[in-house]
VEXDREN-2710 file (C-alpha; in Angstrom, 1 decimal):
% VEXDREN-2710
k/r/px/py/pz
1/MET/0.0/0.0/0.0
2/LEU/2.9/2.4/0.8
3/SER/4.2/1.9/-2.7
4/ARG/1.1/3.6/-4.1
5/LEU/1.8/6.8/-2.1
6/PRO/3.8/9.7/-3.6
7/VAL/7.5/9.6/-2.9
8/GLN/7.3/12.8/-0.8
9/THR/4.6/11.3/1.4
10/ARG/6.6/8.1/1.9
11/THR/9.7/10.1/2.7
12/ALA/7.8/12.2/5.2
13/LEU/6.3/9.1/6.9
14/LEU/9.7/7.4/7.1
15/ALA/11.4/10.5/8.4
16/GLY/8.7/11.1/11.0
17/LEU/8.8/7.4/12.1
18/VAL/12.6/7.5/12.5
19/ALA/12.4/10.9/14.3
20/LEU/9.7/9.4/16.6
21/VAL/11.8/6.4/17.5
22/LEU/15.0/8.4/18.0
23/CYS/13.3/11.1/20.1
24/SER/11.5/8.5/22.2
25/ALA/14.8/6.7/22.9
26/GLY/16.4/10.1/23.7
27/ALA/13.5/11.0/26.0
28/TRP/13.7/7.7/27.7
29/TRP/17.5/8.1/28.2
30/LEU/17.1/11.7/29.4
31/ARG/14.4/10.7/32.0
32/GLY/16.6/7.9/33.2
33/HIS/19.7/10.2/33.4
34/VAL/17.8/12.8/35.4
35/TYR/16.4/10.1/37.7
36/ALA/19.9/8.6/38.2
37/ALA/21.6/12.0/38.7
38/GLN/19.0/13.1/41.2
39/PHE/19.1/9.8/43.1
40/ALA/22.9/9.9/43.2
41/SER/22.7/13.4/44.6
42/THR/20.2/12.2/47.2
43/VAL/22.5/9.3/48.1
44/ASP/25.4/11.7/48.5
45/LYS/23.3/13.8/50.9
46/ALA/22.3/10.6/52.8
47/ARG/26.0/9.7/53.2
48/VAL/26.6/13.1/54.8
49/GLN/23.6/12.6/57.1
50/ALA/25.0/9.1/58.0
51/ARG/28.4/10.6/58.9
52/THR/26.7/13.3/60.9
53/VAL/24.6/10.8/62.9
54/ALA/27.7/8.6/63.4
55/HIS/29.8/11.6/64.6
56/ASP/27.1/12.7/67.1
57/LEU/26.1/9.2/68.2
58/PRO/28.4/9.1/71.3
59/LEU/27.6/12.8/72.1
60/ARG/23.8/12.8/72.3
61/PRO/21.8/11.1/75.0
62/THR/18.7/10.9/72.7
63/PRO/18.2/10.0/69.0
64/MET/18.3/12.8/66.5
65/THR/14.8/13.4/65.0
66/ASN/15.1/16.6/62.9
67/LEU/16.7/14.8/59.9
68/ASP/15.6/14.4/56.3
69/TRP/15.5/10.7/56.3
70/PRO/15.0/8.0/59.0
71/TYR/18.0/6.0/60.1
72/LEU/18.7/2.8/61.8
73/VAL/21.6/1.9/64.1
74/VAL/23.0/-1.6/64.1
75/ASP/25.3/-2.7/66.9
76/GLY/27.9/-5.5/66.8
77/LYS/25.3/-8.1/67.8
78/GLY/22.9/-7.1/65.0
79/SER/20.4/-5.4/67.3
80/ILE/18.6/-2.5/65.6
81/GLY/17.8/0.9/67.0
82/THR/15.9/3.6/65.1
83/GLY/15.9/7.3/64.8
84/GLY/14.5/10.1/62.6
85/ASN/10.9/10.9/61.7
86/GLY/8.7/7.8/61.7
87/ALA/11.6/5.3/61.9
88/ALA/10.4/3.9/65.3
89/ASP/7.0/2.9/63.8
90/ILE/8.2/0.7/60.9
91/GLU/9.8/-2.7/60.8
92/LEU/12.0/-4.3/58.2
93/ASP/11.2/-7.4/56.2
94/ASP/13.1/-10.6/56.8
95/ARG/16.3/-9.3/55.4
96/GLU/18.7/-8.0/58.1
97/LEU/21.0/-5.0/57.8
98/PRO/24.6/-6.3/58.1
99/PRO/26.7/-4.7/60.9
100/ALA/30.1/-3.4/60.0
101/PRO/32.8/-5.9/60.5
102/SER/34.7/-5.9/63.8
103/GLY/37.4/-3.4/63.9
104/ALA/36.1/-1.4/60.9
105/SER/37.4/2.1/60.6
106/ASN/35.3/5.2/60.4
107/ASP/35.9/5.3/56.7
108/TRP/33.9/2.1/56.1
109/ARG/30.9/2.5/53.8
110/ALA/28.1/0.2/52.6
111/THR/25.0/0.6/50.4
112/VAL/22.2/-2.1/50.5
113/THR/18.6/-2.3/49.5
114/VAL/15.9/-3.1/52.1
115/ARG/12.2/-3.2/52.2
116/THR/10.1/-2.0/55.2
117/GLY/7.1/-3.9/56.5
118/GLY/3.9/-2.7/58.2
119/VAL/3.4/0.1/60.6
120/ILE/3.8/-0.4/64.4
121/VAL/0.8/1.4/65.9
122/ARG/1.5/3.0/69.2
123/LYS/-0.8/5.1/71.3
124/GLY/0.0/8.7/71.1
125/ASP/2.4/8.3/68.2
126/PRO/3.4/11.8/67.0
127/TYR/4.3/10.6/63.5
128/PRO/1.5/8.2/62.3
129/ALA/1.3/9.7/58.9
130/GLU/5.1/9.7/58.4
131/ALA/5.2/6.0/59.5
132/ASP/2.4/5.2/57.1
133/ARG/4.4/6.8/54.3
134/LEU/7.4/4.7/55.1
135/ALA/5.6/1.4/55.3
136/HIS/6.0/-1.2/52.6
137/ARG/8.6/0.8/50.7
138/THR/11.9/-0.2/49.1
139/PHE/14.8/1.9/50.5
140/THR/18.4/2.3/49.7
141/ALA/20.2/2.1/53.0
142/VAL/23.5/4.0/53.1
143/GLY/25.7/2.8/55.9
144/THR/28.8/4.1/57.7
145/ALA/30.6/2.8/60.8
146/VAL/31.5/4.6/64.0
147/THR/33.6/3.3/66.9
148/VAL/32.4/4.1/70.5
149/GLY/35.0/4.1/73.2
150/PRO/34.7/2.3/76.6
151/LYS/33.7/5.5/78.4
152/ASP/31.1/6.6/75.8
153/GLU/27.5/5.6/76.0
154/THR/24.8/6.1/73.4
155/VAL/21.1/5.8/73.6
156/PHE/21.3/2.6/71.5
157/GLY/23.8/1.0/73.8
158/PRO/27.0/1.4/75.9
159/GLY/30.5/1.3/74.5
160/PRO/32.9/0.1/73.7
161/GLY/32.1/-1.3/70.3
162/THR/31.4/-0.6/66.6
163/PHE/28.0/0.7/65.6
164/THR/26.7/0.9/62.0
165/VAL/24.4/3.8/61.0
166/TYR/22.1/3.2/58.0
167/VAL/20.2/6.1/56.5
168/LEU/17.1/5.0/54.6
169/VAL/16.7/6.9/51.3
170/LEU/13.5/6.8/49.2
171/PRO/13.6/7.6/45.5
172/ASP/10.8/10.1/45.9
173/ALA/12.9/13.2/45.0
174/ALA/14.5/11.4/42.0
175/GLN/11.0/10.2/40.9
176/ALA/9.6/13.7/41.2
177/ALA/12.4/15.2/39.2
178/ALA/11.8/12.6/36.5
179/ASP/8.0/13.1/36.6
180/GLN/8.5/16.8/35.9
181/LEU/9.9/15.8/32.5
182/ASP/7.0/13.6/31.5
183/GLY/4.7/16.4/30.4
184/PRO/7.3/18.3/28.2
185/LEU/8.6/15.0/26.7
186/ALA/5.2/13.6/26.0
187/ALA/4.3/16.8/24.1
188/GLY/7.7/17.5/22.6
189/VAL/8.5/14.1/21.1
190/PRO/5.4/13.9/18.8
191/LEU/5.8/17.5/18.0
192/ILE/9.5/17.0/16.9
193/ALA/8.5/14.0/14.9
194/LEU/5.7/15.9/13.2
195/LEU/8.1/18.8/12.5
196/VAL/10.7/16.5/11.0
197/SER/8.0/14.8/8.9
198/ALA/6.7/18.1/7.6
199/THR/10.3/19.3/6.8
200/ALA/11.1/16.1/5.0
201/TYR/7.9/16.4/2.9
202/ALA/8.6/20.0/2.0
203/ALA/12.3/19.3/1.2
204/THR/11.5/16.2/-0.9
205/ARG/8.8/18.1/-2.8
206/ARG/11.2/21.0/-3.5
207/ALA/13.9/18.5/-4.5
208/LEU/11.5/16.9/-7.0
209/ARG/10.5/20.1/-8.7
210/PRO/13.2/19.7/-11.4
211/VAL/11.9/16.2/-12.1
212/ASP/8.4/17.6/-12.6
213/ALA/9.8/20.2/-14.9
214/ILE/11.6/17.5/-16.9
215/ARG/8.3/15.6/-17.0
216/ARG/6.3/18.6/-18.3
217/GLU/8.9/19.3/-21.0
218/LEU/9.0/15.7/-22.1
219/ALA/5.2/15.7/-22.3
220/GLU/5.5/18.6/-24.8
221/ILE/8.0/16.9/-27.0
222/SER/6.7/15.1/-30.1
223/GLU/8.2/13.9/-33.4
224/HIS/7.7/17.4/-34.8
225/ARG/9.3/19.2/-31.8
226/LEU/12.4/17.2/-31.2
227/ALA/14.6/20.3/-30.9
228/ARG/13.3/21.0/-27.5
229/ARG/15.3/20.0/-24.4
230/VAL/14.6/19.5/-20.8
231/PRO/15.9/22.0/-18.2
232/VAL/19.1/21.1/-16.5
233/PRO/19.1/22.1/-12.8
234/PRO/22.3/23.8/-11.4
235/ALA/22.8/21.3/-8.5
236/ARG/25.3/18.6/-9.4
237/ASP/23.3/15.6/-8.3
238/GLY/21.4/12.7/-9.7
239/ILE/18.6/14.9/-11.0
240/ARG/21.1/16.9/-13.0
241/ARG/22.6/13.7/-14.4
242/LEU/19.1/12.5/-15.3
243/ALA/18.4/15.8/-17.2
244/VAL/21.8/15.6/-19.0
245/THR/21.2/12.0/-20.0
246/THR/17.7/12.8/-21.1
247/ASN/19.0/15.6/-23.4
248/GLU/21.7/13.3/-24.8
249/ALA/19.0/10.7/-25.5
250/LEU/16.9/13.4/-27.2
251/ASP/19.9/14.4/-29.2
252/ARG/20.4/10.9/-30.4
253/LEU/16.7/10.6/-31.1
254/GLU/16.6/13.8/-33.1
255/HIS/19.7/12.7/-35.0
256/SER/18.2/9.2/-35.7
257/THR/14.9/10.7/-36.8
258/GLY/16.7/13.1/-39.1
259/GLN/18.7/10.2/-40.5
260/GLN/15.5/8.2/-41.0
261/ARG/13.8/11.1/-42.8
262/ARG/16.8/11.6/-45.0
263/PHE/17.0/7.9/-45.7
264/VAL/13.3/7.7/-46.6
265/ALA/13.7/10.8/-48.9
266/ASP/16.8/9.4/-50.6
267/ALA/15.2/6.0/-51.0
268/ALA/12.1/7.5/-52.5
269/HIS/14.3/9.6/-54.9
270/GLU/16.4/6.5/-55.9
271/LEU/13.3/4.4/-56.5
272/ARG/11.4/7.1/-58.4
273/SER/14.0/7.5/-61.1
274/PRO/14.0/3.9/-62.4
275/LEU/10.3/3.6/-61.8
276/THR/9.7/6.8/-63.9
277/ALA/12.0/5.6/-66.6
278/LEU/10.3/2.2/-66.7
279/GLN/6.8/3.7/-66.7
280/THR/7.8/6.2/-69.5
281/ARG/9.3/3.4/-71.6
282/LEU/6.2/1.1/-71.3
283/GLU/3.8/4.0/-72.0
284/ALA/5.7/5.0/-75.1
285/SER/5.9/1.4/-76.2
286/LEU/2.1/1.0/-75.8
287/ALA/1.4/4.2/-77.6
288/ARG/3.3/3.0/-80.6
289/ALA/2.7/-0.7/-80.3
290/GLU/2.9/-1.4/-84.0
291/HIS/6.4/0.2/-84.2
292/THR/7.8/-1.1/-81.0
293/ASP/10.6/-3.7/-80.8
294/TRP/9.0/-5.7/-78.0
295/PRO/11.9/-8.0/-77.3
296/GLN/14.2/-5.0/-76.8
297/THR/11.6/-3.2/-74.7
298/THR/11.1/-6.3/-72.6
299/GLY/14.9/-6.6/-72.1
300/GLU/15.3/-3.0/-71.1
301/SER/12.3/-3.2/-68.7
302/LEU/13.7/-6.4/-67.2
303/ALA/17.1/-4.6/-66.6
304/ALA/15.3/-1.8/-64.9
305/THR/13.3/-4.2/-62.8
306/ARG/16.5/-6.0/-61.8
307/ARG/17.9/-2.6/-60.8
308/LEU/14.9/-1.9/-58.7
309/HIS/15.1/-5.4/-57.1
310/ALA/18.8/-4.8/-56.2
311/LEU/18.0/-1.4/-54.8
312/THR/15.2/-2.9/-52.7
313/GLU/17.4/-5.6/-51.4
314/ASP/20.0/-3.0/-50.4
315/LEU/17.4/-0.9/-48.6
316/LEU/16.0/-4.0/-46.7
317/PHE/19.6/-5.0/-45.6
318/LEU/20.2/-1.5/-44.2
319/THR/17.0/-1.5/-42.2
320/ARG/17.7/-4.9/-40.5
321/PRO/18.7/-4.7/-36.8
322/HIS/22.3/-5.3/-36.0
323/THR/21.9/-8.7/-34.4
324/PRO/24.9/-10.9/-34.0
325/GLN/25.1/-14.2/-35.9
326/PRO/24.2/-17.1/-33.6
327/THR/26.8/-19.5/-35.1
328/PRO/29.5/-17.7/-37.1
329/ALA/31.1/-19.9/-39.7
330/LEU/34.8/-20.0/-40.8
331/VAL/35.2/-18.0/-44.0
332/ASP/38.3/-18.0/-46.2
333/LEU/38.7/-14.3/-47.0
334/ALA/41.5/-14.9/-49.5
335/GLY/39.6/-17.6/-51.3
336/THR/36.5/-15.4/-51.5
337/ALA/38.5/-12.5/-52.9
338/ARG/40.2/-14.8/-55.5
339/GLU/36.8/-16.2/-56.6
340/LEU/35.2/-12.7/-57.0
341/ALA/38.3/-11.4/-58.9
342/ASP/38.1/-14.2/-61.4
343/GLU/34.3/-13.8/-61.8
344/LEU/34.6/-10.0/-62.5
345/SER/37.5/-10.6/-64.9
346/LEU/35.2/-12.9/-67.0
347/ARG/32.3/-10.5/-66.7
348/HIS/34.4/-7.5/-67.9
349/PRO/36.6/-8.9/-70.6
350/TYR/37.4/-5.4/-71.9
351/GLY/37.3/-3.7/-68.5
352/PRO/40.1/-3.3/-65.9
353/HIS/42.7/-5.9/-65.3
354/PHE/42.3/-7.7/-61.9
355/THR/45.4/-8.7/-60.0
356/ALA/45.5/-10.5/-56.7
357/ARG/48.3/-11.1/-54.2
358/LEU/46.8/-13.5/-51.8
359/PRO/48.0/-16.1/-49.3
360/ASP/46.7/-19.6/-49.5
361/THR/44.1/-19.0/-46.8
362/ALA/43.0/-16.2/-44.6
363/PRO/40.4/-17.5/-42.2
364/VAL/38.0/-15.2/-40.4
365/ARG/34.7/-15.9/-38.6
366/GLY/31.4/-14.5/-39.7
367/ASN/28.4/-14.8/-42.0
368/PRO/29.6/-16.2/-45.4
369/LEU/26.9/-14.5/-47.4
370/GLN/27.4/-11.1/-45.8
371/LEU/31.2/-11.3/-46.2
372/HIS/30.8/-12.3/-49.8
373/ARG/28.6/-9.3/-50.4
374/LEU/31.1/-7.0/-48.7
375/LEU/33.9/-8.1/-51.0
376/ARG/31.6/-8.0/-54.0
377/ASN/30.6/-4.4/-53.2
378/LEU/34.3/-3.3/-52.8
379/LEU/35.3/-5.0/-56.1
380/ASP/32.3/-3.7/-58.0
381/ASN/33.0/-0.2/-56.8
382/ALA/36.7/-0.6/-57.8
383/ALA/35.8/-2.0/-61.2
384/ARG/33.3/0.9/-61.9
385/HIS/35.9/3.6/-61.1
386/ALA/39.2/2.0/-62.3
387/ARG/40.9/2.9/-65.6
388/THR/43.0/-0.1/-66.2
389/THR/43.8/-2.0/-63.0
390/VAL/42.2/-3.3/-59.8
391/ALA/44.6/-4.9/-57.3
392/VAL/43.5/-7.0/-54.3
393/THR/45.9/-7.9/-51.5
394/VAL/45.4/-9.8/-48.3
395/ASP/47.9/-10.1/-45.3
396/ARG/47.9/-10.6/-41.6
397/SER/49.2/-8.4/-38.8
398/GLY/49.0/-9.8/-35.3
399/GLY/45.4/-10.9/-34.8
400/THR/44.0/-8.9/-37.7
401/THR/43.4/-9.9/-41.3
402/ARG/43.7/-7.0/-43.7
403/LEU/42.3/-6.8/-47.2
404/ARG/43.2/-3.9/-49.5
405/VAL/41.4/-3.1/-52.7
406/PHE/43.1/-0.6/-55.0
407/ASN/42.0/0.9/-58.4
408/ASP/43.9/3.4/-60.6
409/GLY/40.9/5.6/-61.2
410/SER/40.3/9.0/-59.7
411/SER/41.6/9.7/-56.2
412/ILE/39.2/10.3/-53.3
413/PRO/39.8/13.7/-51.7
414/PRO/40.7/13.4/-48.0
415/GLU/37.6/15.4/-47.0
416/ASP/35.4/12.9/-48.8
417/ARG/37.0/9.6/-47.5
418/GLU/34.5/9.4/-44.7
419/ARG/31.5/10.9/-46.5
420/ILE/31.5/8.2/-49.3
421/PHE/30.4/5.6/-46.7
422/GLN/27.1/7.5/-46.1
423/ARG/24.0/6.2/-47.7
424/PHE/23.2/7.5/-51.2
425/THR/26.4/9.4/-51.4
426/ARG/28.2/9.5/-54.8
427/LEU/31.0/11.8/-55.8
428/ASP/30.6/14.0/-58.8
429/GLU/32.3/11.7/-61.2
430/ALA/29.9/8.9/-60.3
431/ARG/26.6/10.7/-60.7
432/ASP/25.7/9.1/-63.9
433/ARG/23.1/6.4/-63.2
434/ASP/24.3/4.1/-65.9
435/ALA/27.9/4.1/-64.8
436/GLY/27.4/4.6/-61.1
437/GLY/25.6/2.6/-58.5
438/SER/22.8/3.5/-56.1
439/GLY/25.2/4.9/-53.5
440/LEU/24.5/2.1/-51.0
441/GLY/27.3/-0.3/-51.8
442/LEU/30.0/1.2/-49.6
443/ALA/27.5/1.9/-46.8
444/ILE/26.4/-1.7/-46.8
445/ALA/30.1/-2.9/-46.9
446/ARG/31.0/-0.8/-43.8
447/ASP/27.8/-2.0/-42.1
448/ILE/28.8/-5.6/-42.6
449/ALA/32.4/-4.9/-41.4
450/THR/31.0/-3.3/-38.3
451/ARG/28.7/-6.3/-37.6
452/HIS/31.8/-8.5/-37.8
453/HIS/33.8/-6.4/-35.3
454/GLY/36.0/-5.0/-38.0
455/THR/36.6/-1.7/-39.8
456/LEU/36.4/-0.4/-43.4
457/GLU/37.9/2.9/-44.5
458/ALA/39.2/4.7/-47.5
459/VAL/43.0/5.2/-47.2
460/ALA/45.6/7.1/-49.0
461/PRO/46.6/5.1/-52.1
462/GLY/50.2/6.2/-52.3
463/PRO/52.2/8.2/-54.8
464/GLU/50.7/6.3/-57.7
465/GLY/47.3/7.9/-57.2
466/GLY/44.0/6.2/-57.5
467/ALA/41.7/5.0/-54.7
468/ALA/42.2/2.4/-52.0
469/PHE/40.0/0.8/-49.4
470/LEU/41.3/-1.2/-46.3
471/LEU/39.2/-3.8/-44.6
472/CYS/40.3/-5.2/-41.2
473/LEU/38.7/-8.2/-39.6
474/PRO/39.7/-10.3/-36.6
475/THR/41.7/-13.4/-37.6
476/ALA/40.1/-16.7/-36.8
END
């Protein structure tokens, strides 16, 4: 259920709960600390009273009564005498107060816990209420020893001997001090938790404002408004990184959409030309059917149809996703290059001369059909632009197999060596549709090289001029 609440509400609830637990623990500790400190102060005062009683014990003929707490005096035989307000009217439970050991010095101290029993009712008792307050209570008895000489006599017994004075201390003062904190703590702890919860809610809501601004901006972006970008907050935190990443994704989306639109426009342009030519030829043939050489017209139409089919296949290949081959095969790059060079030599008997400097084998891993198409596109492109010679070489360097295709035609300007791999790109000398291709061959060749974890680039041909392409693939 909490997962359905807004994040600021969940944060406020969690912060309030944590604050409530921590403040409750702190309040409990503070109350205990005040109680312990007050009780320790009371015990210290009781020790002073015990020393006072012990000091005056041989000097007074009667027990001291004007004291804060009642006291008990234990002689060496364990007999108990009482003094102080109400002490004579109470009795102890079964537990006895231990006397000081024989020969104990006046520095001897003891602290024990005792419990009083019922009230001893005496006729004419001047302290019945005080005795009733002391009945059935747990006391902390603070004891000290006093030595009485042979000539000294106390009301509790003659000397000589060691007497032990125990002052009975109640925790009433400590409890009262602690009770005074209950009201403020009971009101303050929930108030602090509520304040922390409200602060966390406000802080979280303020922190999420940039996220809401990003959401509103994204809601306004459509395929016709891809130039818009989300606001980037100044704080260097996760929200800023989210905004920067979102803008980078929008940049890529805009670039991809632009490429797609250009691709569709270029593809429509490339398809329109042969379709228009084919339509015009057929309409003209039908208009002059009696004077038309139908075998020639059919052959020309079939050639145009084949061109359309090849262009369609190229377009379909470029639109396929770049998925890796599940089981790449072992392909002999040198054997494939030798086979294509021989095939093109037979196809163009009056065209350029093909030379090949190839090793016996050059194994690479990949899709045989795609690698065959890559080499065919490179050699077709070289044959279309060469004057007299096309040279193919294959060598190995470390873990890379390199194939170089050279033709002695026009050189590629350095500024165009990357542009020619773009789709539907043809240099000025290849604009003629009859001599040039569709402008997709090199783009498809690089795409295949990339899918096989390789590279394809136009390189400087050397001092002899011409054009050269270098294909690098991982050696199997």
